[in-house]
C-alpha positions in Angstrom: 91.7 137.2 87.2 94.9 137.9 89.0 95.6 140.6 91.6 99.0 142.2 92.3 99.7 142.6 96.0 102.2 145.0 97.6 104.1 143.6 100.6 106.1 146.1 102.6 108.3 146.2 105.7 109.9 142.9 104.9 112.9 141.6 106.8 116.1 142.2 104.8 116.7 138.4 104.7 113.3 137.6 103.0 113.6 135.7 99.7 111.2 135.2 96.8 110.6 131.7 98.1 109.8 133.0 101.6 107.3 135.3 100.1 105.7 132.6 97.9 105.4 130.2 100.9 103.8 132.9 103.1 101.1 133.6 100.5 100.6 130.0 99.3 98.3 129.0 102.1 95.7 131.5 100.7 95.6 130.3 97.1 97.7 129.8 94.0 100.7 132.2 93.8 101.4 133.1 90.2 104.6 135.1 91.1 106.4 136.4 94.2 109.3 138.8 94.0 111.3 140.7 96.6 112.6 143.9 95.1 116.4 144.5 95.3 118.6 147.4 94.8 120.1 147.5 91.3 123.6 148.4 92.4 124.0 146.5 95.7 121.6 143.6 95.1 120.4 144.1 98.7 116.6 143.8 99.4 114.8 147.1 99.4 112.4 145.7 102.1 109.3 145.3 99.9 108.0 143.0 97.2 105.0 142.0 95.1 102.9 138.9 94.9 100.5 138.0 92.1 97.7 135.6 92.9 94.1 134.9 92.1 91.5 137.4 93.3 89.8 135.3 96.0 93.1 134.3 97.6 94.5 137.8 97.3 91.6 139.3 99.3 92.1 136.6 102.1 95.9 137.1 102.1 95.6 140.9 102.4 93.1 140.6 105.3 95.1 137.9 107.1 98.7 139.3 106.6 98.4 143.1 106.8 99.9 144.1 110.2 101.1 140.5 111.0 104.5 140.2 112.6 106.9 138.3 110.4 110.6 138.2 111.1 110.3 140.8 113.8 108.5 143.3 111.5 104.8 144.1 111.0 104.0 143.6 107.3 102.1 146.2 105.3 100.0 144.3 102.8 97.6 145.8 100.3 96.5 145.8 96.7 99.4 147.2 94.6 98.7 150.6 92.9 100.0 151.3 89.4 103.3 153.2 89.4 103.0 156.9 88.8 104.7 158.0 85.6 107.9 159.9 86.3 109.4 162.3 84.0 112.4 160.8 82.2 115.8 162.0 83.2 118.2 163.1 80.5 121.0 160.7 79.9 124.4 162.3 79.6 
């Protein structure tokens, strides 16, 4: 089964490929995505990696707090998004 991992405090220059390569040493990476702002296209400083359970546990333990690109990563199991009330469209 796959686990979704939240990766925060990324350097602004981090790409999807960088994220995939960082996690690949811990197991098979199913997907890796840096989240970007819809309007500007600029990185929002966080992303998500999906990988197998065993590799995910190792990656979280090894990478949480690790300094990458001058920043200490925050790595943990992703939590489901809280539902937000929909905004009216005008």
